[in-house]
N, C-alpha and C positions, 0 to 999 in steps of 0.2 A: 245484720247491726238492727237497721231501722224497716220494717217491713211499707216500703213504698215501691207502688206497682209502675206497668208501663205510663199508664193515662194519669196516674197525680206526679210523676216525672216532667212529663209533657207541659201538663198545665202550672208548677211552678217553675220550667224554662222559659212561658210566655209571658207568666206575670212579670219573672226578674226582668225580661227586655224589656216590657211595657215601662218597667217602673226607670228601671237603671239607663233604659234608653243603648241604641248599638254604640254608642261611644264609650259608656260609661263601661260597659259589660263585659270587657277582657279584664278591664284591671280590677272589678270585683269580682271575677274569676282567681286571678291569680292570688287576690288579696285571701280568698277564702283556702285556696290551696296552701298557701302563706301559711295561715292560723291552725289549718289542719294538720299539717307538719309540726309545727312547732307544738302544739297539743300533743301529740305521740311520740313526741320527742320528751314532752315536760314527762308525761306518764309514765312512757319506758325507765326513766333518773329515778321517778319515785319509786318504781317496783323495784328497780336493782337496789335502791339504798334499803327499803323494805328485808328483802333476800339477805343483801350481807347483813345488815344489822342481826336480825332474827337467823341469822344463818340456814335458810330454809332446805334447801340442802342436805346437810347432814341431819336436821329431823327428820326429812322423808325416806333418807336411807336408814333411819335408825326405825323406825315404824315398819318400814320393808323386813328389813334384817328381824324386828321381832314377830313379824308376822312368817317370817317364813321359818325359823324358831318352834314357832305353836307348830305349824303343819309338819315338822317332821318329827316332833314329839310325840303328836296324833298319828301320824305314820306308825310310829316306834312302837307305842302302846296297840294299836289294831295289829301288828306283826306279830308282839310277843301274844296278844289274845289268838291270834291265829294259833301260832306255836302249842299252844296249852288245848286250844279244844282240838287240835288234830292228832296230838298223844293222848289225850283221856279217848278218842274216839279209837286210836291203835289198840288203846288195854283192854 
């Protein structure tokens, strides 16, 4: 998600500790975790509503079924061409 290395993480933690101090740091961490949880929950709800509204599961299934049918038709055509070629070679 974020391209943060170990060194950047340590620097961020030290700066946060210096800015907030050891007394406020646990409350800030709890607040950050709570906001992250609420944001994830909000985004999941939006995703669920969009999927439900646009019925994306059925759309994905239709696209998959169309692709399978195209492949089956292509295989059938190839098979019939092979049979015709074999019949012509035998003659």
